[in-house]
C-alpha positions, 0 to 999 in steps of 0.5 A: 610795531607790536606785530613786528616784535614777534620776529625779534630775537629778544625774549621780551619781544617774543612774549605775547604779553611783553610785546604790548608793554606800552599798554602796561605799567612799567616794570624794568626789563632786568626784572622781567620773567618770561617763558614766551607766553601769549601769542596763542592761536585763534581757531575757527570752529566750523562744527561748533558753529553748525551746532550753535547756528553761529557761522562766524565762531572762533575760539581763542585758546589760552591753554596753549600757553607755556604751563597750558592755561591763561594764567601765564599771561598774568603771572609773567607780569605779577611775578616780575613785580615780585622780583622787582620788589626783592621778594624771595617767596611768592604764594597763591591759593589755587584750584590748580592752574594758578599754582602751576603757573606761579611755580613755573615763573617763580622757578624761572625768576629764582624765587621760591613758591608756596602753593595752598590747594584744597585737598582732593579737589584738583586734578593730578595733572595740575598738581604734578606741574607745581611739584615739578617746578619745585613749589612747597605744595600744601594740601589743606583740608578745606575748599578753595575759599578756605585756602584763600583765607589762610593765605591772606592771613599768612601774607600779613605776617610773613614777607611773602608776595601774594600772586592770586588774581586780586594782585593788580599786576595779574589783571594787567598781564591778562589784558593782553589776551584781548589786545592780541585777539583784536590784533588777530582780528585786524582790530575789528571787534567781534560782536561777542566774547564769552568767558568762563567764570571762576574767580572772575579775574580773567573776565575783569582783565579782558574787559579792562583791555576792551575798555582801554582799547576803545578809549584809545581808539584802537577799536571802534566799538565794544564787544559784549563780554558774557560770563558763564558759570557752572550751576554748582559754582554760580555765585556770580550768576545768582548775584546778577539774576537774584540781587541785581549785582548788589551783593554776592552770597558765597556758596560751597562750590561743587562742579567737575570743572575744577578750574572754576570750582570757586564759591566766593570769587574775589573779582566779582565787583570788577566783573560786574562793572565789565558786564555792565559796561559792555552790555554782556550777559551772565549764564549758568550751565549744567555738568552734562552741558559742560561735558557735551560742549567739551566733546563738541569742541574736541570734535573740531580738533581743539581740546580743552579742559572742562572749565573752558567748555562752559563757553560753548555750553553758554553760547547755546543758551544765549542763542536760544534766548536770542541774545546772540544772533545767527549772523554775529561774530563770537569768540570763545575764550578757552582757558586751559589745555585738555591735558590739564584734566585727562581723567575727566575726558577718559571717564566721559568716553568710557561712559562712567563720568556720571555713573551713580550721580544725579546726572546719570539719566540726563547723561544718557544723551552723551553716548553719541559723543563718546569714543571709548577704546575698542579692545580686539584680538591682534589680527587684521580681520578684527581691525577691519571689522571695527573700521567698517563698523565705524564707517556704517555708524558715521553714515547713519 
């Protein structure tokens, strides 16, 4: 039934979220707001598989959603809830992807949207989306967590519907990525699913879906769900490793992977329950490890934003620790499209991403992955010489 709906002319049936509506809370169809989200591809990753020693490696690319991130699967459902409730305004605090998604779905549902973002801390690619979708965008002189504090005060005083990941309808919609993944795998679960860790709503939603599918006997066993954070934004990693998950100490987050630059994740307790229930792990990766992994994912013909690349970087560490075995099946969840942060990619390939930083020396090992543009005279001989030089370097 769910698979057959994809061939239906009905907009809700064509959505990779709403076609699974029997597994979601009820929202009347007249309030449903959809951009035909979901139905994202599952790619085999042969080069990354050889690099990690995991032959059966796939990537579920949630960056192929309408606004180019995984946020759309939760936003379609939560924005529809706001519409059902008769709200004129919706709002979020964001590092970029949430704001783009919320603004799009608000516009589609004839609602107005308010975006609070940390000034100077998100990529222009993401900011441009919320502007184009008509959001009232406020750049606050604080970090993401400061934006969240002000937003929480706002919704207590004004009739504005909160659309951050603490909204339970967001989590419900995000469940469908895992349901769709199992459908793509003929309901045969992989051994591991690896997810980036920011505000931790995505890992919570995916984990919730896995537990529910197992209870409904749609899958025979639970994959291990592991969460990877950037070293500069790793409060959940430190919570698990240093405090056994009993408490989380907020931090000032600092990472070039802006989508996960969050120092006080709202859904950490839910993520912890998922980690424990599935037997997953938590790991941290450095800025250089993220950049290397992003380039390696690109070498497989699959682009992603920096935050997504923590999954491959984390897999390498989990392999070295023996937590992931060579013969096991692994799925990486890529959360955002590579065009979300083109500046990162351009700086990496030009070799100046880490210039003047503490990582500059370590970044020297990334040179073999860099592909800077070559400036030549406008003649055939120069182009042929560049081509032959590239062939010689690939043979070496």
